N, CA, C, O and the ligand as a Tripos MOL2 file, in Angstrom:
@<TRIPOS>MOLECULE
protein
  241   239    61     0     0
PROTEIN
NO_CHARGES

@<TRIPOS>ATOM
      1 N          18.6240    7.1460   -9.4500 N.3       1 MET1
      2 CA         17.9110    6.9030   -8.2000 C.3       1 MET1
      3 C          17.2400    5.5030   -8.2250 C.2       1 MET1
      4 O          16.0270    5.3640   -8.0690 O.2       1 MET1
      5 N          18.0820    4.4960   -8.4270 N.am      2 ILE2
      6 CA         17.5620    3.1340   -8.5000 C.3       2 ILE2
      7 C          16.9360    2.6770   -7.1910 C.2       2 ILE2
      8 O          15.9190    1.9840   -7.1900 O.2       2 ILE2
      9 N          17.5510    3.0700   -6.0690 N.am      3 VAL3
     10 CA         17.0420    2.6430   -4.7680 C.3       3 VAL3
     11 C          15.6220    3.1210   -4.5470 C.2       3 VAL3
     12 O          14.7640    2.3800   -4.0670 O.2       3 VAL3
     13 N          15.3940    4.3570   -4.9030 N.am      4 GLU4
     14 CA         14.0450    4.9110   -4.7110 C.3       4 GLU4
     15 C          13.0210    4.1600   -5.5450 C.2       4 GLU4
     16 O          11.8980    3.9290   -5.0980 O.2       4 GLU4
     17 N          13.4100    3.7780   -6.7600 N.am      5 LYS5
     18 CA         12.4480    3.0530   -7.5950 C.3       5 LYS5
     19 C          12.1060    1.7180   -6.9700 C.2       5 LYS5
     20 O          10.9450    1.3090   -6.9790 O.2       5 LYS5
     21 N          13.1110    1.0230   -6.4230 N.am      6 VAL6
     22 CA         12.8610   -0.2720   -5.8000 C.3       6 VAL6
     23 C          11.9640   -0.1340   -4.5890 C.2       6 VAL6
     24 O          11.0510   -0.9350   -4.3870 O.2       6 VAL6
     25 N          12.2190    0.8640   -3.7980 N.am      7 SER7
     26 CA         11.3700    1.0260   -2.5970 C.3       7 SER7
     27 C           9.9470    1.4250   -3.0090 C.2       7 SER7
     28 O           8.9750    1.0660   -2.3450 O.2       7 SER7
     29 N           9.8480    2.1400   -4.0660 N.am      8 TYR8
     30 CA          8.5160    2.5690   -4.4970 C.3       8 TYR8
     31 C           7.7120    1.3160   -4.9350 C.2       8 TYR8
     32 O           6.4970    1.2690   -4.7380 O.2       8 TYR8
     33 N           8.3540    0.3510   -5.5000 N.am      9 ARG9
     34 CA          7.6530   -0.8590   -5.9700 C.3       9 ARG9
     35 C           7.2090   -1.7180   -4.8010 C.2       9 ARG9
     36 O           6.1260   -2.3010   -4.8620 O.2       9 ARG9
     37 N           7.9750   -1.8180   -3.7700 N.am     10 SER10
     38 CA          7.6700   -2.7070   -2.6900 C.3      10 SER10
     39 C           6.8870   -2.0340   -1.5650 C.2      10 SER10
     40 O           6.2600   -2.7090   -0.7470 O.2      10 SER10
     41 N           6.9250   -0.7190   -1.5280 N.am     11 PHE11
     42 CA          6.2040   -0.0030   -0.4990 C.3      11 PHE11
     43 C           5.2520    1.0190   -1.1240 C.2      11 PHE11
     44 O           5.6090    1.7170   -2.0730 O.2      11 PHE11
     45 N           4.0630    1.0910   -0.5890 N.am     12 GLY12
     46 CA          3.1430    2.1310   -1.0130 C.3      12 GLY12
     47 C           3.0150    3.1000    0.1390 C.2      12 GLY12
     48 O           2.8550    2.6970    1.2910 O.2      12 GLY12
     49 N           3.0860    4.3840   -0.1800 N.am     13 ILE13
     50 CA          2.9230    5.4070    0.8550 C.3      13 ILE13
     51 C           1.4940    5.8350    0.8840 C.2      13 ILE13
     52 O           0.9330    6.2660   -0.1240 O.2      13 ILE13
     53 N           0.8960    5.7120    2.0620 N.am     14 VAL14
     54 CA         -0.5100    6.0680    2.2120 C.3      14 VAL14
     55 C          -0.6290    7.2750    3.1030 C.2      14 VAL14
     56 O          -0.0340    7.3400    4.1800 O.2      14 VAL14
     57 N          -1.4260    8.2560    2.6270 N.am     15 THR15
     58 CA         -1.6670    9.4550    3.4120 C.3      15 THR15
     59 C          -2.9580    9.2810    4.2120 C.2      15 THR15
     60 O          -3.7880    8.4380    3.8730 O.2      15 THR15
     61 N          -3.1260   10.0530    5.2410 N.am     16 LYS16
     62 CA         -4.3140    9.9370    6.0710 C.3      16 LYS16
     63 C          -5.5680   10.2510    5.3020 C.2      16 LYS16
     64 O          -6.6540    9.8200    5.6910 O.2      16 LYS16
     65 N          -5.4480   10.9920    4.2190 N.am     17 GLU17
     66 CA         -6.5990   11.2670    3.3830 C.3      17 GLU17
     67 C          -7.0860   10.0700    2.6820 C.2      17 GLU17
     68 O          -8.2340   10.0410    2.2390 O.2      17 GLU17
     69 N          -6.2330    9.0300    2.5520 N.am     18 ASP18
     70 CA         -6.6290    7.7960    1.8440 C.3      18 ASP18
     71 C          -7.3910    6.8190    2.7960 C.2      18 ASP18
     72 O          -7.9170    5.8070    2.3330 O.2      18 ASP18
     73 N          -7.4500    7.1200    4.1250 N.am     19 LEU19
     74 CA         -8.1020    6.2180    5.0560 C.3      19 LEU19
     75 C          -9.6020    6.3280    4.9800 C.2      19 LEU19
     76 O         -10.0930    7.4290    4.7340 O.2      19 LEU19
     77 N         -10.3790    5.2610    5.1740 N.am     20 PRO20
     78 CA         -9.8540    3.9020    5.3220 C.3      20 PRO20
     79 C          -9.2210    3.3860    4.0230 C.2      20 PRO20
     80 O          -9.7890    3.5480    2.9430 O.2      20 PRO20
     81 N          -8.0890    2.7900    4.1330 N.am     21 PHE21
     82 CA         -7.3480    2.3980    2.9640 C.3      21 PHE21
     83 C          -7.6700    0.9910    2.4890 C.2      21 PHE21
     84 O          -7.7960    0.0690    3.2950 O.2      21 PHE21
     85 N          -7.7990    0.8320    1.2070 N.am     22 HIS22
     86 CA         -8.0150   -0.4790    0.6380 C.3      22 HIS22
     87 C          -7.0150   -0.7610   -0.4690 C.2      22 HIS22
     88 O          -6.4950    0.1370   -1.1310 O.2      22 HIS22
     89 N          -6.7690   -2.0710   -0.6370 N.am     23 CYS23
     90 CA         -5.8730   -2.4720   -1.7260 C.3      23 CYS23
     91 C          -6.7140   -3.3660   -2.6650 C.2      23 CYS23
     92 O          -7.4900   -4.1870   -2.1760 O.2      23 CYS23
     93 N          -6.5830   -3.2320   -3.9640 N.am     24 PRO24
     94 CA         -5.7190   -2.2780   -4.6460 C.3      24 PRO24
     95 C          -6.2340   -0.8430   -4.4740 C.2      24 PRO24
     96 O          -7.4410   -0.6220   -4.3830 O.2      24 PRO24
     97 N          -5.3210    0.1200   -4.4290 N.am     25 PRO25
     98 CA         -5.7140    1.5010   -4.2610 C.3      25 PRO25
     99 C          -6.4770    1.9960   -5.4710 C.2      25 PRO25
    100 O          -6.5300    1.3410   -6.5120 O.2      25 PRO25
    101 N          -7.0550    3.1470   -5.3110 N.am     26 LYS26
    102 CA         -7.8550    3.7010   -6.4270 C.3      26 LYS26
    103 C          -7.1010    3.8490   -7.7070 C.2      26 LYS26
    104 O          -7.6650    3.6930   -8.7900 O.2      26 LYS26
    105 N          -5.8200    4.1510   -7.5990 N.am     27 ASP27
    106 CA         -5.0020    4.3970   -8.8220 C.3      27 ASP27
    107 C          -4.1650    3.1580   -9.1910 C.2      27 ASP27
    108 O          -3.1420    3.2730   -9.8660 O.2      27 ASP27
    109 N          -4.6080    1.9870   -8.7450 N.am     28 ALA28
    110 CA         -3.8400    0.8040   -9.0040 C.3      28 ALA28
    111 C          -3.7790    0.4570  -10.4950 C.2      28 ALA28
    112 O          -4.7360    0.6910  -11.2330 O.2      28 ALA28
    113 N          -2.6870   -0.0820  -10.9130 N.am     29 SER29
    114 CA         -2.5810   -0.5910  -12.2650 C.3      29 SER29
    115 C          -2.8930   -2.0770  -12.2770 C.2      29 SER29
    116 O          -3.1390   -2.6760  -11.2300 O.2      29 SER29
    117 N          -2.8830   -2.6570  -13.4370 N.am     30 LYS30
    118 CA         -3.3750   -4.0300  -13.5800 C.3      30 LYS30
    119 C          -2.5680   -5.0900  -12.8120 C.2      30 LYS30
    120 O          -3.0830   -6.1440  -12.4390 O.2      30 LYS30
    121 N          -1.2900   -4.7690  -12.5940 N.am     31 TRP31
    122 CA         -0.4170   -5.8500  -12.0230 C.3      31 TRP31
    123 C          -0.8490   -6.3030  -10.6600 C.2      31 TRP31
    124 O          -0.4910   -7.4110  -10.2620 O.2      31 TRP31
    125 N          -1.5840   -5.5310   -9.9280 N.am     32 ASN32
    126 CA         -1.9350   -5.9830   -8.5750 C.3      32 ASN32
    127 C          -3.4450   -6.0970   -8.3850 C.2      32 ASN32
    128 O          -3.9420   -5.9350   -7.2700 O.2      32 ASN32
    129 N          -4.1530   -6.3640   -9.4250 N.am     33 MET33
    130 CA         -5.5840   -6.4590   -9.3270 C.3      33 MET33
    131 C          -5.9850   -7.7390   -8.5400 C.2      33 MET33
    132 O          -5.5060   -8.8420   -8.8040 O.2      33 MET33
    133 N          -6.8620   -7.5280   -7.5920 N.am     34 HIS34
    134 CA         -7.4090   -8.6300   -6.7780 C.3      34 HIS34
    135 C          -8.6290   -8.0700   -6.0650 C.2      34 HIS34
    136 O          -8.8500   -6.8600   -6.1010 O.2      34 HIS34
    137 N          -9.4420   -8.9280   -5.4080 N.am     35 PRO35
    138 CA        -10.5890   -8.4120   -4.6900 C.3      35 PRO35
    139 C         -10.1970   -7.3190   -3.6940 C.2      35 PRO35
    140 O          -9.1890   -7.4220   -2.9960 O.2      35 PRO35
    141 N         -11.0050   -6.2950   -3.6510 N.am     36 LYS36
    142 CA        -10.6870   -5.1940   -2.7500 C.3      36 LYS36
    143 C         -10.7070   -5.6250   -1.2790 C.2      36 LYS36
    144 O         -11.6650   -6.2440   -0.8150 O.2      36 LYS36
    145 N          -9.6540   -5.2930   -0.5670 N.am     37 VAL37
    146 CA         -9.5680   -5.6260    0.8360 C.3      37 VAL37
    147 C          -9.1200   -4.3960    1.6320 C.2      37 VAL37
    148 O          -8.1860   -3.6960    1.2410 O.2      37 VAL37
    149 N          -9.7960   -4.1490    2.7450 N.am     38 PHE38
    150 CA         -9.4440   -3.0380    3.5790 C.3      38 PHE38
    151 C          -8.2800   -3.4090    4.4900 C.2      38 PHE38
    152 O          -8.2770   -4.4990    5.0630 O.2      38 PHE38
    153 N          -7.3160   -2.5510    4.6320 N.am     39 LEU39
    154 CA         -6.1300   -2.8230    5.4480 C.3      39 LEU39
    155 C          -6.0940   -1.8540    6.6230 C.2      39 LEU39
    156 O          -6.4180   -0.6720    6.5050 O.2      39 LEU39
    157 N          -5.6810   -2.4120    7.7680 N.am     40 SER40
    158 CA         -5.4770   -1.5680    8.9410 C.3      40 SER40
    159 C          -3.9780   -1.4770    9.2440 C.2      40 SER40
    160 O          -3.2320   -2.4360    9.0490 O.2      40 SER40
    161 N          -3.5630   -0.3270    9.7140 N.am     41 PHE41
    162 CA         -2.1600   -0.0920    9.9740 C.3      41 PHE41
    163 C          -1.8210   -0.3680   11.4310 C.2      41 PHE41
    164 O          -2.6060   -0.0670   12.3300 O.2      41 PHE41
    165 N          -0.6550   -0.9390   11.6550 N.am     42 ASP42
    166 CA         -0.2400   -1.2340   13.0330 C.3      42 ASP42
    167 C           0.2720    0.0740   13.6340 C.2      42 ASP42
    168 O           0.2300    1.1330   13.0090 O.2      42 ASP42
    169 N           0.7560   -0.0430   14.8720 N.am     43 GLU43
    170 CA          1.1760    1.1930   15.6160 C.3      43 GLU43
    171 C           2.3840    1.8770   14.9710 C.2      43 GLU43
    172 O           2.6590    3.0510   15.2190 O.2      43 GLU43
    173 N           3.1030    1.1060   14.1300 N.am     44 LYS44
    174 CA          4.2380    1.7020   13.4520 C.3      44 LYS44
    175 C           3.8530    2.2540   12.0700 C.2      44 LYS44
    176 O           4.6950    2.7450   11.3190 O.2      44 LYS44
    177 N           2.5310    2.1550   11.7600 N.am     45 GLY45
    178 CA          2.0870    2.7040   10.5030 C.3      45 GLY45
    179 C           2.3390    1.8060    9.3300 C.2      45 GLY45
    180 O           2.4880    2.2830    8.2050 O.2      45 GLY45
    181 N           2.3890    0.5070    9.5660 N.am     46 ARG46
    182 CA          2.7070   -0.3710    8.4750 C.3      46 ARG46
    183 C           1.5360   -1.3890    8.2810 C.2      46 ARG46
    184 O           0.8680   -1.8020    9.2290 O.2      46 ARG46
    185 N           1.3420   -1.7540    7.0150 N.am     47 ALA47
    186 CA          0.3170   -2.7230    6.6940 C.3      47 ALA47
    187 C           0.8200   -3.5880    5.5190 C.2      47 ALA47
    188 O           1.6260   -3.1510    4.6980 O.2      47 ALA47
    189 N           0.3200   -4.8070    5.4780 N.am     48 ASN48
    190 CA          0.6900   -5.7140    4.4020 C.3      48 ASN48
    191 C          -0.5440   -6.3020    3.7860 C.2      48 ASN48
    192 O          -1.4310   -6.7990    4.4790 O.2      48 ASN48
    193 N          -0.5950   -6.2400    2.4590 N.am     49 CYS49
    194 CA         -1.7760   -6.8100    1.7870 C.3      49 CYS49
    195 C          -1.6340   -8.3200    1.6360 C.2      49 CYS49
    196 O          -0.6520   -8.8000    1.0710 O.2      49 CYS49
    197 N          -2.6400   -9.0890    2.1540 N.am     50 PRO50
    198 CA         -2.5630  -10.5400    2.0710 C.3      50 PRO50
    199 C          -2.7180  -11.0600    0.6750 C.2      50 PRO50
    200 O          -2.3550  -12.2070    0.4140 O.2      50 PRO50
    201 N          -3.2360  -10.2800   -0.2300 N.am     51 TYR51
    202 CA         -3.4770  -10.7390   -1.6100 C.3      51 TYR51
    203 C          -2.2370  -10.5760   -2.4780 C.2      51 TYR51
    204 O          -1.7730  -11.5450   -3.0810 O.2      51 TYR51
    205 N          -1.7040   -9.3850   -2.5480 N.am     52 CYS52
    206 CA         -0.6190   -9.1500   -3.4530 C.3      52 CYS52
    207 C           0.7140   -8.9530   -2.7590 C.2      52 CYS52
    208 O           1.7410   -8.7820   -3.4160 O.2      52 CYS52
    209 N           0.7050   -8.9750   -1.4130 N.am     53 GLY53
    210 CA          1.9560   -8.8990   -0.6560 C.3      53 GLY53
    211 C           2.6020   -7.5300   -0.6200 C.2      53 GLY53
    212 O           3.7200   -7.3830   -0.1260 O.2      53 GLY53
    213 N           1.9130   -6.5260   -1.1390 N.am     54 THR54
    214 CA          2.4790   -5.1840   -1.0890 C.3      54 THR54
    215 C           2.5070   -4.6430    0.3140 C.2      54 THR54
    216 O           1.5470   -4.8030    1.0680 O.2      54 THR54
    217 N           3.6020   -4.0030    0.6710 N.am     55 ASN55
    218 CA          3.7250   -3.3710    1.9570 C.3      55 ASN55
    219 C           3.3120   -1.8950    1.8230 C.2      55 ASN55
    220 O           3.6810   -1.2190    0.8620 O.2      55 ASN55
    221 N           2.5520   -1.4210    2.7890 N.am     56 TYR56
    222 CA          2.1660   -0.0410    2.7790 C.3      56 TYR56
    223 C           2.6050    0.6600    4.0420 C.2      56 TYR56
    224 O           2.6190    0.0770    5.1260 O.2      56 TYR56
    225 N           2.9510    1.8830    3.8910 N.am     57 ARG57
    226 CA          3.4060    2.6790    5.0400 C.3      57 ARG57
    227 C           2.5610    3.9240    5.1500 C.2      57 ARG57
    228 O           2.3660    4.6550    4.1790 O.2      57 ARG57
    229 N           2.0610    4.1550    6.3520 N.am     58 LEU58
    230 CA          1.2020    5.3300    6.5430 C.3      58 LEU58
    231 C           2.0870    6.5520    6.7890 C.2      58 LEU58
    232 O           2.9460    6.5590    7.6700 O.2      58 LEU58
    233 N           1.8510    7.5560    6.0000 N.am     59 GLU59
    234 CA          2.6510    8.7900    6.1420 C.3      59 GLU59
    235 C           2.2360    9.4860    7.4480 C.2      59 GLU59
    236 O           1.0490    9.6450    7.7320 O.2      59 GLU59
    237 N           3.2170    9.8850    8.2150 N.am     60 GLN60
    238 CA          2.9210   10.5200    9.4990 C.3      60 GLN60
    239 C           2.6590   12.0410    9.3520 C.2      60 GLN60
    240 O           2.3960   12.7210   10.3450 O.2      60 GLN60
    241 ZN         -3.0920   -5.8520   -2.5610 Zn       61 ZN61
@<TRIPOS>BOND
     1     1     2 1
     2     2     3 1
     3     3     4 2
     4     3     5 am
     5     5     6 1
     6     6     7 1
     7     7     8 2
     8     7     9 am
     9     9    10 1
    10    10    11 1
    11    11    12 2
    12    11    13 am
    13    13    14 1
    14    14    15 1
    15    15    16 2
    16    15    17 am
    17    17    18 1
    18    18    19 1
    19    19    20 2
    20    19    21 am
    21    21    22 1
    22    22    23 1
    23    23    24 2
    24    23    25 am
    25    25    26 1
    26    26    27 1
    27    27    28 2
    28    27    29 am
    29    29    30 1
    30    30    31 1
    31    31    32 2
    32    31    33 am
    33    33    34 1
    34    34    35 1
    35    35    36 2
    36    35    37 am
    37    37    38 1
    38    38    39 1
    39    39    40 2
    40    39    41 am
    41    41    42 1
    42    42    43 1
    43    43    44 2
    44    43    45 am
    45    45    46 1
    46    46    47 1
    47    47    48 2
    48    47    49 am
    49    49    50 1
    50    50    51 1
    51    51    52 2
    52    51    53 am
    53    53    54 1
    54    54    55 1
    55    55    56 2
    56    55    57 am
    57    57    58 1
    58    58    59 1
    59    59    60 2
    60    59    61 am
    61    61    62 1
    62    62    63 1
    63    63    64 2
    64    63    65 am
    65    65    66 1
    66    66    67 1
    67    67    68 2
    68    67    69 am
    69    69    70 1
    70    70    71 1
    71    71    72 2
    72    71    73 am
    73    73    74 1
    74    74    75 1
    75    75    76 2
    76    75    77 am
    77    77    78 1
    78    78    79 1
    79    79    80 2
    80    79    81 am
    81    81    82 1
    82    82    83 1
    83    83    84 2
    84    83    85 am
    85    85    86 1
    86    86    87 1
    87    87    88 2
    88    87    89 am
    89    89    90 1
    90    90    91 1
    91    91    92 2
    92    91    93 am
    93    93    94 1
    94    94    95 1
    95    95    96 2
    96    95    97 am
    97    97    98 1
    98    98    99 1
    99    99   100 2
   100    99   101 am
   101   101   102 1
   102   102   103 1
   103   103   104 2
   104   103   105 am
   105   105   106 1
   106   106   107 1
   107   107   108 2
   108   107   109 am
   109   109   110 1
   110   110   111 1
   111   111   112 2
   112   111   113 am
   113   113   114 1
   114   114   115 1
   115   115   116 2
   116   115   117 am
   117   117   118 1
   118   118   119 1
   119   119   120 2
   120   119   121 am
   121   121   122 1
   122   122   123 1
   123   123   124 2
   124   123   125 am
   125   125   126 1
   126   126   127 1
   127   127   128 2
   128   127   129 am
   129   129   130 1
   130   130   131 1
   131   131   132 2
   132   131   133 am
   133   133   134 1
   134   134   135 1
   135   135   136 2
   136   135   137 am
   137   137   138 1
   138   138   139 1
   139   139   140 2
   140   139   141 am
   141   141   142 1
   142   142   143 1
   143   143   144 2
   144   143   145 am
   145   145   146 1
   146   146   147 1
   147   147   148 2
   148   147   149 am
   149   149   150 1
   150   150   151 1
   151   151   152 2
   152   151   153 am
   153   153   154 1
   154   154   155 1
   155   155   156 2
   156   155   157 am
   157   157   158 1
   158   158   159 1
   159   159   160 2
   160   159   161 am
   161   161   162 1
   162   162   163 1
   163   163   164 2
   164   163   165 am
   165   165   166 1
   166   166   167 1
   167   167   168 2
   168   167   169 am
   169   169   170 1
   170   170   171 1
   171   171   172 2
   172   171   173 am
   173   173   174 1
   174   174   175 1
   175   175   176 2
   176   175   177 am
   177   177   178 1
   178   178   179 1
   179   179   180 2
   180   179   181 am
   181   181   182 1
   182   182   183 1
   183   183   184 2
   184   183   185 am
   185   185   186 1
   186   186   187 1
   187   187   188 2
   188   187   189 am
   189   189   190 1
   190   190   191 1
   191   191   192 2
   192   191   193 am
   193   193   194 1
   194   194   195 1
   195   195   196 2
   196   195   197 am
   197   197   198 1
   198   198   199 1
   199   199   200 2
   200   199   201 am
   201   201   202 1
   202   202   203 1
   203   203   204 2
   204   203   205 am
   205   205   206 1
   206   206   207 1
   207   207   208 2
   208   207   209 am
   209   209   210 1
   210   210   211 1
   211   211   212 2
   212   211   213 am
   213   213   214 1
   214   214   215 1
   215   215   216 2
   216   215   217 am
   217   217   218 1
   218   218   219 1
   219   219   220 2
   220   219   221 am
   221   221   222 1
   222   222   223 1
   223   223   224 2
   224   223   225 am
   225   225   226 1
   226   226   227 1
   227   227   228 2
   228   227   229 am
   229   229   230 1
   230   230   231 1
   231   231   232 2
   232   231   233 am
   233   233   234 1
   234   234   235 1
   235   235   236 2
   236   235   237 am
   237   237   238 1
   238   238   239 1
   239   239   240 2
@<TRIPOS>SUBSTRUCTURE
     1 MET1         2 RESIDUE 1 A MET
     2 ILE2         6 RESIDUE 1 A ILE
     3 VAL3        10 RESIDUE 1 A VAL
     4 GLU4        14 RESIDUE 1 A GLU
     5 LYS5        18 RESIDUE 1 A LYS
     6 VAL6        22 RESIDUE 1 A VAL
     7 SER7        26 RESIDUE 1 A SER
     8 TYR8        30 RESIDUE 1 A TYR
     9 ARG9        34 RESIDUE 1 A ARG
    10 SER10       38 RESIDUE 1 A SER
    11 PHE11       42 RESIDUE 1 A PHE
    12 GLY12       46 RESIDUE 1 A GLY
    13 ILE13       50 RESIDUE 1 A ILE
    14 VAL14       54 RESIDUE 1 A VAL
    15 THR15       58 RESIDUE 1 A THR
    16 LYS16       62 RESIDUE 1 A LYS
    17 GLU17       66 RESIDUE 1 A GLU
    18 ASP18       70 RESIDUE 1 A ASP
    19 LEU19       74 RESIDUE 1 A LEU
    20 PRO20       78 RESIDUE 1 A PRO
    21 PHE21       82 RESIDUE 1 A PHE
    22 HIS22       86 RESIDUE 1 A HIS
    23 CYS23       90 RESIDUE 1 A CYS
    24 PRO24       94 RESIDUE 1 A PRO
    25 PRO25       98 RESIDUE 1 A PRO
    26 LYS26      102 RESIDUE 1 A LYS
    27 ASP27      106 RESIDUE 1 A ASP
    28 ALA28      110 RESIDUE 1 A ALA
    29 SER29      114 RESIDUE 1 A SER
    30 LYS30      118 RESIDUE 1 A LYS
    31 TRP31      122 RESIDUE 1 A TRP
    32 ASN32      126 RESIDUE 1 A ASN
    33 MET33      130 RESIDUE 1 A MET
    34 HIS34      134 RESIDUE 1 A HIS
    35 PRO35      138 RESIDUE 1 A PRO
    36 LYS36      142 RESIDUE 1 A LYS
    37 VAL37      146 RESIDUE 1 A VAL
    38 PHE38      150 RESIDUE 1 A PHE
    39 LEU39      154 RESIDUE 1 A LEU
    40 SER40      158 RESIDUE 1 A SER
    41 PHE41      162 RESIDUE 1 A PHE
    42 ASP42      166 RESIDUE 1 A ASP
    43 GLU43      170 RESIDUE 1 A GLU
    44 LYS44      174 RESIDUE 1 A LYS
    45 GLY45      178 RESIDUE 1 A GLY
    46 ARG46      182 RESIDUE 1 A ARG
    47 ALA47      186 RESIDUE 1 A ALA
    48 ASN48      190 RESIDUE 1 A ASN
    49 CYS49      194 RESIDUE 1 A CYS
    50 PRO50      198 RESIDUE 1 A PRO
    51 TYR51      202 RESIDUE 1 A TYR
    52 CYS52      206 RESIDUE 1 A CYS
    53 GLY53      210 RESIDUE 1 A GLY
    54 THR54      214 RESIDUE 1 A THR
    55 ASN55      218 RESIDUE 1 A ASN
    56 TYR56      222 RESIDUE 1 A TYR
    57 ARG57      226 RESIDUE 1 A ARG
    58 LEU58      230 RESIDUE 1 A LEU
    59 GLU59      234 RESIDUE 1 A GLU
    60 GLN60      238 RESIDUE 1 A GLN
    61 ZN61       241 GROUP 0 **** ****
């Protein structure tokens, strides 16, 4: 399942329980450490972190 691994690295799935969502997330590992920033999701449920470039998708 290589494709799933790749998408997992570039996209983070956010559930509504995680809102308000901030990056790095609570369970973040060292590779994406940066000042905590709150992200808002657009109408398609997508957000992009300006610090680490990670894309997040809000689970519907
Ligand atoms: Zn980030």
